[in-house]
A tleap script that builds the chain and sets N, CA, C and O, in Angstrom:
source leaprc.protein.ff14SB
mol = sequence {
  NMET THR LEU GLY GLU LYS ILE THR LYS LEU
  ARG LYS GLU LYS LYS LEU SER GLN ILE ASP
  ILE ALA ASN ALA ILE GLY VAL SER ARG ASP
  ALA ILE SER LYS TYR GLU ARG GLY ASP ILE
  VAL PRO SER VAL GLU ASN ALA LYS LYS ILE
  ALA LEU THR LEU GLY VAL SER LEU ASP TYR
  LEU VAL SER GLU GLU GLU GLN GLN GLU ALA
  ILE ASP ASN LYS MET MET GLN ARG ILE LYS
  GLU ILE GLN LYS LEU SER GLU ALA ASP GLN
  GLN ASN ILE ILE SER VAL ILE ASP ALA PHE
  VAL ARG ASP SER LYS THR LYS GLN ALA TYR
  CLYS
}
set mol.1.N position { -150.081 -31.326 16.129 }
set mol.1.CA position { -149.133 -30.267 16.430 }
set mol.1.C position { -148.781 -29.562 15.119 }
set mol.1.O position { -148.497 -30.215 14.115 }
set mol.2.N position { -148.799 -28.261 15.131 }
set mol.2.CA position { -148.522 -27.487 13.920 }
set mol.2.C position { -147.019 -27.395 13.663 }
set mol.2.O position { -146.200 -27.712 14.526 }
set mol.3.N position { -146.689 -26.959 12.467 }
set mol.3.CA position { -145.292 -26.747 12.097 }
set mol.3.C position { -144.625 -25.791 13.080 }
set mol.3.O position { -143.529 -26.059 13.571 }
set mol.4.N position { -145.288 -24.683 13.363 }
set mol.4.CA position { -144.724 -23.693 14.284 }
set mol.4.C position { -144.506 -24.252 15.680 }
set mol.4.O position { -143.491 -23.972 16.318 }
set mol.5.N position { -145.462 -25.043 16.152 }
set mol.5.CA position { -145.327 -25.654 17.485 }
set mol.5.C position { -144.156 -26.627 17.520 }
set mol.5.O position { -143.431 -26.707 18.512 }
set mol.6.N position { -143.977 -27.370 16.423 }
set mol.6.CA position { -142.848 -28.309 16.372 }
set mol.6.C position { -141.517 -27.564 16.346 }
set mol.6.O position { -140.570 -27.961 17.025 }
set mol.7.N position { -141.443 -26.501 15.575 }
set mol.7.CA position { -140.196 -25.721 15.535 }
set mol.7.C position { -139.870 -25.206 16.931 }
set mol.7.O position { -138.734 -25.327 17.392 }
set mol.8.N position { -140.859 -24.635 17.600 }
set mol.8.CA position { -140.653 -24.104 18.942 }
set mol.8.C position { -140.209 -25.202 19.903 }
set mol.8.O position { -139.233 -25.037 20.635 }
set mol.9.N position { -140.919 -26.309 19.897 }
set mol.9.CA position { -140.621 -27.420 20.805 }
set mol.9.C position { -139.207 -27.952 20.586 }
set mol.9.O position { -138.439 -28.098 21.536 }
set mol.10.N position { -138.870 -28.240 19.339 }
set mol.10.CA position { -137.551 -28.791 19.031 }
set mol.10.C position { -136.439 -27.782 19.330 }
set mol.10.O position { -135.377 -28.149 19.834 }
set mol.11.N position { -136.693 -26.512 19.014 }
set mol.11.CA position { -135.690 -25.480 19.279 }
set mol.11.C position { -135.382 -25.395 20.765 }
set mol.11.O position { -134.220 -25.312 21.164 }
set mol.12.N position { -136.439 -25.416 21.589 }
set mol.12.CA position { -136.250 -25.332 23.041 }
set mol.12.C position { -135.583 -26.590 23.588 }
set mol.12.O position { -134.746 -26.504 24.486 }
set mol.13.N position { -135.950 -27.772 23.049 }
set mol.13.CA position { -135.319 -29.017 23.486 }
set mol.13.C position { -133.823 -28.997 23.210 }
set mol.13.O position { -133.040 -29.557 23.977 }
set mol.14.N position { -133.429 -28.358 22.125 }
set mol.14.CA position { -132.019 -28.296 21.750 }
set mol.14.C position { -131.328 -27.057 22.334 }
set mol.14.O position { -130.160 -26.782 22.060 }
set mol.15.N position { -132.096 -26.321 23.149 }
set mol.15.CA position { -131.585 -25.110 23.796 }
set mol.15.C position { -130.997 -24.109 22.789 }
set mol.15.O position { -129.918 -23.550 22.987 }
set mol.16.N position { -131.751 -23.911 21.708 }
set mol.16.CA position { -131.373 -22.946 20.683 }
set mol.16.C position { -132.297 -21.742 20.752 }
set mol.16.O position { -133.474 -21.872 21.086 }
set mol.17.N position { -131.763 -20.578 20.438 }
set mol.17.CA position { -132.592 -19.373 20.392 }
set mol.17.C position { -133.134 -19.202 18.973 }
set mol.17.O position { -132.690 -19.864 18.035 }
set mol.18.N position { -134.086 -18.311 18.844 }
set mol.18.CA position { -134.599 -17.999 17.510 }
set mol.18.C position { -133.474 -17.430 16.647 }
set mol.18.O position { -133.425 -17.676 15.442 }
set mol.19.N position { -132.585 -16.680 17.259 }
set mol.19.CA position { -131.445 -16.109 16.522 }
set mol.19.C position { -130.528 -17.223 16.024 }
set mol.19.O position { -130.026 -17.157 14.903 }
set mol.20.N position { -130.306 -18.251 16.855 }
set mol.20.CA position { -129.469 -19.384 16.430 }
set mol.20.C position { -130.039 -20.034 15.172 }
set mol.20.O position { -129.309 -20.310 14.220 }
set mol.21.N position { -131.353 -20.274 15.179 }
set mol.21.CA position { -131.998 -20.902 14.023 }
set mol.21.C position { -131.928 -19.961 12.823 }
set mol.21.O position { -131.612 -20.385 11.711 }
set mol.22.N position { -132.223 -18.693 13.051 }
set mol.22.CA position { -132.199 -17.707 11.968 }
set mol.22.C position { -130.823 -17.649 11.310 }
set mol.22.O position { -130.718 -17.649 10.083 }
set mol.23.N position { -129.778 -17.601 12.115 }
set mol.23.CA position { -128.420 -17.553 11.570 }
set mol.23.C position { -128.075 -18.822 10.801 }
set mol.23.O position { -127.397 -18.765 9.775 }
set mol.24.N position { -128.540 -19.962 11.294 }
set mol.24.CA position { -128.230 -21.244 10.656 }
set mol.24.C position { -128.876 -21.378 9.284 }
set mol.24.O position { -128.318 -22.012 8.389 }
set mol.25.N position { -130.054 -20.779 9.121 }
set mol.25.CA position { -130.746 -20.953 7.835 }
set mol.25.C position { -130.731 -19.703 6.961 }
set mol.25.O position { -131.169 -19.746 5.812 }
set mol.26.N position { -130.227 -18.587 7.497 }
set mol.26.CA position { -130.084 -17.379 6.686 }
set mol.26.C position { -131.325 -16.523 6.560 }
set mol.26.O position { -131.578 -15.934 5.509 }
set mol.27.N position { -132.110 -16.450 7.643 }
set mol.27.CA position { -133.269 -15.553 7.669 }
set mol.27.C position { -133.185 -14.705 8.937 }
set mol.27.O position { -132.270 -14.868 9.744 }
set mol.28.N position { -134.137 -13.809 9.102 }
set mol.28.CA position { -134.152 -12.960 10.291 }
set mol.28.C position { -134.780 -13.690 11.480 }
set mol.28.O position { -135.510 -14.666 11.305 }
set mol.29.N position { -134.492 -13.213 12.674 }
set mol.29.CA position { -135.113 -13.764 13.877 }
set mol.29.C position { -136.613 -13.561 13.817 }
set mol.29.O position { -137.386 -14.400 14.281 }
set mol.30.N position { -137.020 -12.434 13.237 }
set mol.30.CA position { -138.442 -12.142 13.105 }
set mol.30.C position { -139.144 -13.196 12.244 }
set mol.30.O position { -140.285 -13.566 12.521 }
set mol.31.N position { -138.464 -13.676 11.204 }
set mol.31.CA position { -139.057 -14.722 10.356 }
set mol.31.C position { -139.267 -15.995 11.168 }
set mol.31.O position { -140.308 -16.640 11.043 }
set mol.32.N position { -138.300 -16.365 11.994 }
set mol.32.CA position { -138.431 -17.563 12.834 }
set mol.32.C position { -139.599 -17.390 13.790 }
set mol.32.O position { -140.381 -18.318 13.998 }
set mol.33.N position { -139.718 -16.203 14.371 }
set mol.33.CA position { -140.827 -15.916 15.274 }
set mol.33.C position { -142.166 -16.084 14.551 }
set mol.33.O position { -143.108 -16.651 15.105 }
set mol.34.N position { -142.244 -15.597 13.334 }
set mol.34.CA position { -143.485 -15.719 12.554 }
set mol.34.C position { -143.772 -17.170 12.183 }
set mol.34.O position { -144.930 -17.588 12.166 }
set mol.35.N position { -142.723 -17.940 11.885 }
set mol.35.CA position { -142.917 -19.369 11.613 }
set mol.35.C position { -143.506 -20.054 12.840 }
set mol.35.O position { -144.454 -20.832 12.739 }
set mol.36.N position { -142.928 -19.752 14.002 }
set mol.36.CA position { -143.365 -20.392 15.244 }
set mol.36.C position { -144.799 -20.021 15.601 }
set mol.36.O position { -145.547 -20.856 16.110 }
set mol.37.N position { -145.185 -18.784 15.341 }
set mol.37.CA position { -146.560 -18.344 15.631 }
set mol.37.C position { -147.546 -18.812 14.575 }
set mol.37.O position { -148.757 -18.780 14.798 }
set mol.38.N position { -147.044 -19.243 13.433 }
set mol.38.CA position { -147.925 -19.665 12.349 }
set mol.38.C position { -148.414 -18.517 11.497 }
set mol.38.O position { -149.351 -18.672 10.714 }
set mol.39.N position { -147.776 -17.351 11.645 }
set mol.39.CA position { -148.171 -16.196 10.833 }
set mol.39.C position { -147.776 -16.395 9.368 }
set mol.39.O position { -148.499 -15.985 8.460 }
set mol.40.N position { -146.625 -17.026 9.151 }
set mol.40.CA position { -146.171 -17.346 7.803 }
set mol.40.C position { -145.621 -18.770 7.806 }
set mol.40.O position { -145.290 -19.330 8.851 }
set mol.41.N position { -145.536 -19.330 6.617 }
set mol.41.CA position { -145.007 -20.692 6.460 }
set mol.41.C position { -143.673 -20.583 5.732 }
set mol.41.O position { -143.573 -19.869 4.733 }
set mol.42.N position { -142.649 -21.280 6.216 }
set mol.42.CA position { -141.357 -21.194 5.527 }
set mol.42.C position { -141.419 -21.832 4.143 }
set mol.42.O position { -142.220 -22.731 3.893 }
set mol.43.N position { -140.571 -21.356 3.265 }
set mol.43.CA position { -140.458 -21.992 1.951 }
set mol.43.C position { -139.960 -23.422 2.153 }
set mol.43.O position { -139.463 -23.767 3.225 }
set mol.44.N position { -140.094 -24.234 1.135 }
set mol.44.CA position { -139.617 -25.613 1.233 }
set mol.44.C position { -138.120 -25.619 1.545 }
set mol.44.O position { -137.659 -26.407 2.370 }
set mol.45.N position { -137.372 -24.748 0.889 }
set mol.45.CA position { -135.924 -24.677 1.134 }
set mol.45.C position { -135.632 -24.336 2.588 }
set mol.45.O position { -134.788 -24.972 3.220 }
set mol.46.N position { -136.328 -23.329 3.123 }
set mol.46.CA position { -136.098 -22.949 4.518 }
set mol.46.C position { -136.572 -24.027 5.479 }
set mol.46.O position { -135.947 -24.253 6.515 }
set mol.47.N position { -137.662 -24.688 5.148 }
set mol.47.CA position { -138.142 -25.778 6.006 }
set mol.47.C position { -137.119 -26.902 6.046 }
set mol.47.O position { -136.888 -27.483 7.106 }
set mol.48.N position { -136.498 -27.221 4.905 }
set mol.48.CA position { -135.453 -28.244 4.869 }
set mol.48.C position { -134.275 -27.832 5.743 }
set mol.48.O position { -133.722 -28.656 6.471 }
set mol.49.N position { -133.889 -26.557 5.673 }
set mol.49.CA position { -132.773 -26.062 6.484 }
set mol.49.C position { -133.119 -26.104 7.972 }
set mol.49.O position { -132.271 -26.440 8.799 }
set mol.50.N position { -134.353 -25.765 8.308 }
set mol.50.CA position { -134.789 -25.816 9.707 }
set mol.50.C position { -134.738 -27.256 10.206 }
set mol.50.O position { -134.234 -27.517 11.298 }
set mol.51.N position { -135.254 -28.181 9.419 }
set mol.51.CA position { -135.247 -29.595 9.805 }
set mol.51.C position { -133.819 -30.073 10.031 }
set mol.51.O position { -133.540 -30.758 11.015 }
set mol.52.N position { -132.923 -29.718 9.133 }
set mol.52.CA position { -131.522 -30.111 9.270 }
set mol.52.C position { -130.910 -29.511 10.532 }
set mol.52.O position { -130.201 -30.198 11.267 }
set mol.53.N position { -131.177 -28.252 10.781 }
set mol.53.CA position { -130.653 -27.570 11.963 }
set mol.53.C position { -131.184 -28.200 13.246 }
set mol.53.O position { -130.457 -28.314 14.233 }
set mol.54.N position { -132.451 -28.608 13.233 }
set mol.54.CA position { -133.068 -29.195 14.426 }
set mol.54.C position { -132.833 -30.699 14.528 }
set mol.54.O position { -133.217 -31.323 15.517 }
set mol.55.N position { -132.204 -31.281 13.511 }
set mol.55.CA position { -131.848 -32.692 13.557 }
set mol.55.C position { -133.010 -33.646 13.367 }
set mol.55.O position { -133.009 -34.742 13.927 }
set mol.56.N position { -134.011 -33.242 12.578 }
set mol.56.CA position { -135.160 -34.107 12.297 }
set mol.56.C position { -135.381 -34.152 10.799 }
set mol.56.O position { -134.795 -33.370 10.051 }
set mol.57.N position { -136.232 -35.076 10.365 }
set mol.57.CA position { -136.556 -35.146 8.944 }
set mol.57.C position { -137.561 -34.049 8.588 }
set mol.57.O position { -138.329 -33.587 9.432 }
set mol.58.N position { -137.535 -33.655 7.339 }
set mol.58.CA position { -138.516 -32.677 6.860 }
set mol.58.C position { -139.919 -33.247 6.993 }
set mol.58.O position { -140.863 -32.528 7.320 }
set mol.59.N position { -140.051 -34.539 6.739 }
set mol.59.CA position { -141.344 -35.211 6.855 }
set mol.59.C position { -141.917 -35.035 8.262 }
set mol.59.O position { -143.092 -34.704 8.417 }
set mol.60.N position { -141.101 -35.254 9.273 }
set mol.60.CA position { -141.571 -35.090 10.648 }
set mol.60.C position { -141.977 -33.635 10.896 }
set mol.60.O position { -143.028 -33.360 11.475 }
set mol.61.N position { -141.135 -32.724 10.452 }
set mol.61.CA position { -141.375 -31.314 10.745 }
set mol.61.C position { -142.694 -30.820 10.157 }
set mol.61.O position { -143.412 -30.067 10.814 }
set mol.62.N position { -143.022 -31.224 8.946 }
set mol.62.CA position { -144.223 -30.691 8.293 }
set mol.62.C position { -145.462 -31.551 8.502 }
set mol.62.O position { -146.568 -31.123 8.174 }
set mol.63.N position { -145.298 -32.751 9.038 }
set mol.63.CA position { -146.450 -33.608 9.291 }
set mol.63.C position { -147.312 -33.002 10.389 }
set mol.63.O position { -146.795 -32.463 11.368 }
set mol.64.N position { -148.618 -33.091 10.222 }
set mol.64.CA position { -149.515 -32.566 11.245 }
set mol.64.C position { -149.832 -33.586 12.318 }
set mol.64.O position { -150.491 -33.266 13.307 }
set mol.65.N position { -149.367 -34.813 12.130 }
set mol.65.CA position { -149.633 -35.862 13.103 }
set mol.65.C position { -148.801 -35.643 14.357 }
set mol.65.O position { -147.582 -35.482 14.290 }
set mol.66.N position { -149.472 -35.639 15.497 }
set mol.66.CA position { -148.763 -35.469 16.758 }
set mol.66.C position { -148.060 -36.742 17.174 }
set mol.66.O position { -147.046 -36.690 17.870 }
set mol.67.N position { -148.587 -37.899 16.755 }
set mol.67.CA position { -148.040 -39.170 17.188 }
set mol.67.C position { -146.763 -39.544 16.472 }
set mol.67.O position { -146.017 -40.400 16.947 }
set mol.68.N position { -146.494 -38.922 15.340 }
set mol.68.CA position { -145.303 -39.275 14.588 }
set mol.68.C position { -144.062 -38.903 15.385 }
set mol.68.O position { -143.945 -37.788 15.894 }
set mol.69.N position { -143.159 -39.832 15.483 }
set mol.69.CA position { -141.929 -39.609 16.239 }
set mol.69.C position { -140.887 -38.921 15.363 }
set mol.69.O position { -140.830 -39.145 14.154 }
set mol.70.N position { -140.080 -38.097 15.976 }
set mol.70.CA position { -138.975 -37.479 15.265 }
set mol.70.C position { -137.890 -38.515 15.040 }
set mol.70.O position { -137.500 -39.224 15.968 }
set mol.71.N position { -137.410 -38.603 13.834 }
set mol.71.CA position { -136.289 -39.482 13.532 }
set mol.71.C position { -135.103 -38.575 13.275 }
set mol.71.O position { -135.111 -37.771 12.342 }
set mol.72.N position { -134.080 -38.711 14.111 }
set mol.72.CA position { -132.950 -37.810 13.920 }
set mol.72.C position { -132.183 -38.184 12.653 }
set mol.72.O position { -132.278 -39.304 12.151 }
set mol.73.N position { -131.429 -37.221 12.159 }
set mol.73.CA position { -130.743 -37.388 10.883 }
set mol.73.C position { -129.722 -38.522 10.908 }
set mol.73.O position { -129.548 -39.207 9.900 }
set mol.74.N position { -129.046 -38.735 12.029 }
set mol.74.CA position { -128.069 -39.815 12.125 }
set mol.74.C position { -128.760 -41.167 11.978 }
set mol.74.O position { -128.251 -42.054 11.292 }
set mol.75.N position { -129.906 -41.327 12.612 }
set mol.75.CA position { -130.649 -42.579 12.509 }
set mol.75.C position { -131.149 -42.779 11.082 }
set mol.75.O position { -131.104 -43.893 10.560 }
set mol.76.N position { -131.619 -41.720 10.456 }
set mol.76.CA position { -132.100 -41.813 9.078 }
set mol.76.C position { -130.958 -42.232 8.153 }
set mol.76.O position { -131.168 -43.034 7.242 }
set mol.77.N position { -129.766 -41.707 8.370 }
set mol.77.CA position { -128.615 -42.078 7.546 }
set mol.77.C position { -128.284 -43.557 7.723 }
set mol.77.O position { -127.960 -44.246 6.756 }
set mol.78.N position { -128.368 -44.042 8.960 }
set mol.78.CA position { -128.118 -45.468 9.207 }
set mol.78.C position { -129.139 -46.336 8.477 }
set mol.78.O position { -128.787 -47.367 7.902 }
set mol.79.N position { -130.383 -45.926 8.500 }
set mol.79.CA position { -131.430 -46.683 7.815 }
set mol.79.C position { -131.152 -46.729 6.317 }
set mol.79.O position { -131.315 -47.772 5.684 }
set mol.80.N position { -130.736 -45.609 5.756 }
set mol.80.CA position { -130.418 -45.573 4.328 }
set mol.80.C position { -129.258 -46.511 4.000 }
set mol.80.O position { -129.270 -47.171 2.961 }
set mol.81.N position { -128.271 -46.571 4.867 }
set mol.81.CA position { -127.137 -47.469 4.641 }
set mol.81.C position { -127.567 -48.929 4.726 }
set mol.81.O position { -127.110 -49.764 3.945 }
set mol.82.N position { -128.441 -49.230 5.672 }
set mol.82.CA position { -128.941 -50.604 5.806 }
set mol.82.C position { -129.707 -51.011 4.547 }
set mol.82.O position { -129.608 -52.157 4.109 }
set mol.83.N position { -130.454 -50.100 3.973 }
set mol.83.CA position { -131.225 -50.409 2.768 }
set mol.83.C position { -130.335 -50.774 1.587 }
set mol.83.O position { -130.796 -51.422 0.647 }
set mol.84.N position { -129.084 -50.374 1.621 }
set mol.84.CA position { -128.160 -50.680 0.533 }
set mol.84.C position { -127.579 -52.092 0.652 }
set mol.84.O position { -126.966 -52.592 -0.292 }
set mol.85.N position { -127.769 -52.731 1.799 }
set mol.85.CA position { -127.214 -54.056 2.029 }
set mol.85.C position { -128.057 -55.133 1.342 }
set mol.85.O position { -129.179 -54.880 0.901 }
set mol.86.N position { -127.494 -56.326 1.263 }
set mol.86.CA position { -128.239 -57.447 0.687 }
set mol.86.C position { -129.427 -57.770 1.582 }
set mol.86.O position { -129.457 -57.396 2.754 }
set mol.87.N position { -130.399 -58.466 1.019 }
set mol.87.CA position { -131.602 -58.848 1.771 }
set mol.87.C position { -131.236 -59.682 3.000 }
set mol.87.O position { -131.814 -59.504 4.072 }
set mol.88.N position { -130.278 -60.586 2.837 }
set mol.88.CA position { -129.855 -61.442 3.958 }
set mol.88.C position { -129.237 -60.607 5.082 }
set mol.88.O position { -129.532 -60.822 6.258 }
set mol.89.N position { -128.376 -59.653 4.712 }
set mol.89.CA position { -127.761 -58.789 5.733 }
set mol.89.C position { -128.804 -57.917 6.422 }
set mol.89.O position { -128.739 -57.705 7.633 }
set mol.90.N position { -129.761 -57.415 5.653 }
set mol.90.CA position { -130.838 -56.616 6.243 }
set mol.90.C position { -131.611 -57.439 7.265 }
set mol.90.O position { -131.917 -56.948 8.351 }
set mol.91.N position { -131.928 -58.687 6.928 }
set mol.91.CA position { -132.677 -59.551 7.848 }
set mol.91.C position { -131.872 -59.823 9.121 }
set mol.91.O position { -132.434 -59.867 10.216 }
set mol.92.N position { -130.557 -60.004 8.974 }
set mol.92.CA position { -129.711 -60.208 10.162 }
set mol.92.C position { -129.734 -58.991 11.077 }
set mol.92.O position { -129.834 -59.122 12.297 }
set mol.93.N position { -129.640 -57.812 10.482 }
set mol.93.CA position { -129.665 -56.580 11.284 }
set mol.93.C position { -131.018 -56.425 11.963 }
set mol.93.O position { -131.084 -56.068 13.139 }
set mol.94.N position { -132.089 -56.688 11.241 }
set mol.94.CA position { -133.435 -56.578 11.821 }
set mol.94.C position { -133.603 -57.558 12.977 }
set mol.94.O position { -134.209 -57.222 13.994 }
set mol.95.N position { -133.070 -58.768 12.825 }
set mol.95.CA position { -133.151 -59.764 13.909 }
set mol.95.C position { -132.432 -59.280 15.158 }
set mol.95.O position { -132.940 -59.443 16.267 }
set mol.96.N position { -131.259 -58.689 14.989 }
set mol.96.CA position { -130.502 -58.166 16.126 }
set mol.96.C position { -131.253 -57.011 16.783 }
set mol.96.O position { -131.350 -56.946 18.008 }
set mol.97.N position { -131.776 -56.113 15.980 }
set mol.97.CA position { -132.532 -54.973 16.521 }
set mol.97.C position { -133.767 -55.460 17.274 }
set mol.97.O position { -134.045 -55.002 18.382 }
set mol.98.N position { -134.505 -56.391 16.669 }
set mol.98.CA position { -135.701 -56.932 17.321 }
set mol.98.C position { -135.358 -57.566 18.662 }
set mol.98.O position { -136.076 -57.371 19.643 }
set mol.99.N position { -134.267 -58.324 18.711 }
set mol.99.CA position { -133.852 -58.974 19.959 }
set mol.99.C position { -133.471 -57.929 21.007 }
set mol.99.O position { -133.839 -58.052 22.175 }
set mol.100.N position { -132.748 -56.925 20.595 }
set mol.100.CA position { -132.345 -55.878 21.529 }
set mol.100.C position { -133.558 -55.136 22.078 }
set mol.100.O position { -133.639 -54.890 23.282 }
set mol.101.N position { -134.503 -54.776 21.209 }
set mol.101.CA position { -135.716 -54.068 21.648 }
set mol.101.C position { -136.521 -54.943 22.602 }
set mol.101.O position { -136.991 -54.463 23.633 }
set mol.102.N position { -136.684 -56.216 22.268 }
set mol.102.CA position { -137.414 -57.148 23.124 }
set mol.102.C position { -136.755 -57.231 24.508 }
set mol.102.O position { -137.443 -57.174 25.528 }
set mol.103.N position { -135.424 -57.366 24.542 }
set mol.103.CA position { -134.704 -57.449 25.809 }
set mol.103.C position { -134.836 -56.156 26.622 }
set mol.103.O position { -135.008 -56.194 27.841 }
set mol.104.N position { -134.756 -55.042 25.947 }
set mol.104.CA position { -134.890 -53.748 26.635 }
set mol.104.C position { -136.274 -53.585 27.246 }
set mol.104.O position { -136.407 -53.106 28.372 }
set mol.105.N position { -137.311 -53.986 26.500 }
set mol.105.CA position { -138.668 -53.907 27.015 }
set mol.105.C position { -138.850 -54.830 28.220 }
set mol.105.O position { -139.530 -54.476 29.182 }
set mol.106.N position { -138.247 -55.998 28.161 }
set mol.106.CA position { -138.323 -56.941 29.281 }
set mol.106.C position { -137.670 -56.353 30.517 }
set mol.106.O position { -138.216 -56.446 31.616 }
set mol.107.N position { -136.495 -55.745 30.341 }
set mol.107.CA position { -135.802 -55.128 31.469 }
set mol.107.C position { -136.646 -54.007 32.079 }
set mol.107.O position { -136.728 -53.875 33.300 }
set mol.108.N position { -137.269 -53.206 31.219 }
set mol.108.CA position { -138.115 -52.107 31.710 }
set mol.108.C position { -139.309 -52.618 32.471 }
set mol.108.O position { -139.740 -52.000 33.445 }
set mol.109.N position { -139.850 -53.735 32.041 }
set mol.109.CA position { -141.029 -54.303 32.707 }
set mol.109.C position { -140.717 -54.766 34.124 }
set mol.109.O position { -141.601 -54.784 34.981 }
set mol.110.N position { -139.461 -55.141 34.376 }
set mol.110.CA position { -139.079 -55.658 35.683 }
set mol.110.C position { -138.481 -54.588 36.594 }
set mol.110.O position { -138.067 -54.910 37.707 }
set mol.111.N position { -138.425 -53.371 36.177 }
set mol.111.CA position { -137.881 -52.288 37.020 }
set mol.111.C position { -138.909 -51.749 37.947 }
set mol.111.O position { -138.624 -50.838 38.723 }
savepdb mol mol.pdb
quit
C-alpha cells in the first residue's frame, strides 16, 4: 500500500475530510489531494504532522508493507513508558499481556 493510499484509508476511517487534514498540518487541500494520488510526496515534517493527525506512527505511514499494522500514538506512548521500567516489571507486564491475549484468543475460538 502506498503512502497516498494509507493517507486516504486512514482519513476516511477517521471520517476526516482533506480540508480537515490540510488545516491540521498547515497545507492546502490540493496538497493533501496530491499526496493521496501520489503526485507529490510530503516533506518529512508534513508526513510527521499527517501521522500525528491520523493517530499512527510515521513508520507505519511511510512503510510500503501492507501487512504492517498501524500502532496508534496512545499505544506507542504506553510502550515507551513500559521500556522505562525495570526488567522485572517489564517481564511482569509482558506476562499479563500474554495471558490476556491467550485468553481472548481462546474465547474467540469458542464463539
